[in-house]
C-alpha positions, 0 to 999 in steps of 0.5 A, a space after each residue: 500500500 502507498 501513503 497518497 498525501 493531499 493539499 488538506 494534508 500539506 494543510 493540517 501539518 502547517 496547522 499542526 505545527 506552524 508555519 515557522 516551524 514547518 520552514 525550520 524543520 523542512 531547512 534542516 532535512 534539506 541541509 543534512 542531505 546537501 550536506 551527504 551531497 555524494 551520496 546521491 545518484 544525481 541528474 539534469 531533470 529532464 525537460 519537455 518545452 512548448 510556447 506556454 510553458 515547460 513540464 519537468 521530472 526530476 529524478 534523485 537516488 541514494 541507497 536507499 529511496 529513489 524519488 522523483 517531481 513532476 512539475 510545469 511552469 506556466 506564466 499564463 495559467 493565471 489568466 485561465 484560473 490555475 496555478 501557474 506551477 502544479 506538482 506531485 510527486 513519489 519517494 519509493 524504496 530502492 530496495 524493491 521499487 514500491 512506492 511508499 508514498 504519493 505527494 502533492 508537492 505544489 505547496 510544499 515546492 514552495 515551501 522547500 525553495 523557501 527554505 532552500 533559500 533561507 538556508 543558503 542565505 545563513 551561509 551567504 549573506 551578511 550576519 545580521 542583515 535584517 532588510 529584504 527587497 522582494 521583487 516579484 510578489 506572486 505566488 512563490 512571494 509569501 513563503 520567501 518573505 516568511 522563510 527569510 523573517 522566521 529563519 533569519 531574523 529579517 524584519 523589513 521586505 521592501 516590495 516591488 512587482 509590476 502588477 500592483 495588484 499582486 503587492 496588495 495580495 501579499 500586504 493583505 496576507 501578511 501584514 498582520 506577522 508579528 515582528 515585520 514591516 512591509 514597504 511596498 516600493 514604486 520601483 525594482 531600484 527603489 525596493 533594492 535602496 538600503 538592502 541587505 538582501 536582494 530575492 527576486 522571483 519573477 514568473 515571466 518565462 523571457 530574457 529580462 533584466 530585473 537587476 541591473 549593476 547600479 542598482 547593487 552594493 557593497 555586501 548584498 546577498 542576491 537570491 535569484 529564483 527566476 531564471 529557472 529555464 533555457 531562456 528565462 534570465 532575471 539579472 544582466 550579466 554585469 550583476 554575476 560579474 560582480 558577485 560570487 556565484 553558487 549554484 545548487 547543480 552546476 549541471 543543471 544551473 549553466 542549462 537552466 539558470 542565470 549562469 546560462 548567460 555566461 561562458 562555460 569556464 565562468 565560476 561558481 561554486 555548488 552549495 553543498 561545498 560551503 555546508 560542507 565546508 569543502 569551499 568558502 561562502 562570503 569571503 568579506 563583508 564587502 563581497 556581493 553575492 548570488 544564490 542563482 536557484 534553480 530548483 533541484 530535486 535533492 530539494 524534493 527528496 528531503 521534502 517527500 522525506 520530511 512529508 512522510 515522517 510528518 503524516 506518520 506523527 500526525 496519522 495522515 495521509 490515506 493508503 491506497 492501492 497505487 500497485 496491484 497486490 495479487 494473492 500470487 505475485 506472478 498472477 497479474 492477469 489475475 487482477 482482471 478477473 471478475 471479482 478481482 479486489 485484493 488490489 484494492 487492498 479488501 483481502 483476498 480474490 475469493 473473499 470478493 463477490 463475483 459478478 
């Protein structure tokens, strides 16, 4: 039997633990897995592109578990009342191939992306950072804001979006958050003035120039999330040249991230190397650091482990017969005969009523 987790189960997990604790725990799972990076069989995600968006599969495995995520990115979806990003994922046993967990990952992707951003900023941003500019106030923005508030102590967030309704939405959702000041701005440049950290999370599938070199200040940490597929970027190339660049999985980031704009030999450091102290992060207080984040399958593996453990703790999820369970494992055809109901988890076939 396989455990199924729906969006309602994710909401119940967040309600039971509180969003701050959920983000902290999820960041801990992600960090633990990044620290054992060499243990994973890794590959860049497989993408199917169309004029309207992209559909991707993101697989990864260690010696114990295999996971994958199905995820799309369709910026025009909101016009039809659909989310830009929708996802689900599977966690399976390597030893048997049995799917242990089938879960929604749309809400969870937003949570794990925010947790990863905060984890990276913890080791790359200047200690004591308190102000963040958040450029792009769409579906991911509240998650990013709360992760930086709860995990890094950011207490002022300067907001800008070309769609004023998106900023208004964010302010409605987070306006009552204790200890967090939200300041809407009338341009990207205005939002960046005085910011310690800059997060860009725009959705348009195009080569945009959200940040330009003259907007930067010494010591900034840039958290660039929106450039996450070929032909989609947010930063002027000179921004990358002005910064020390960090990525999740370099082979994927060079195709999909801001790095796609740069020569093949342009230097970048993988985050796991900083977390395990094999490479340095920020070198001094004046240095500009950039986390060129495209999202990597390891983060979803961590999120699925967290979901499995949380569901067990809270008694959540539905046990479903996702795969057949015949009395005789060699008799798969028997599952199609009248009265065969063992595949639905209701006992041996002989106990079912023939029709």
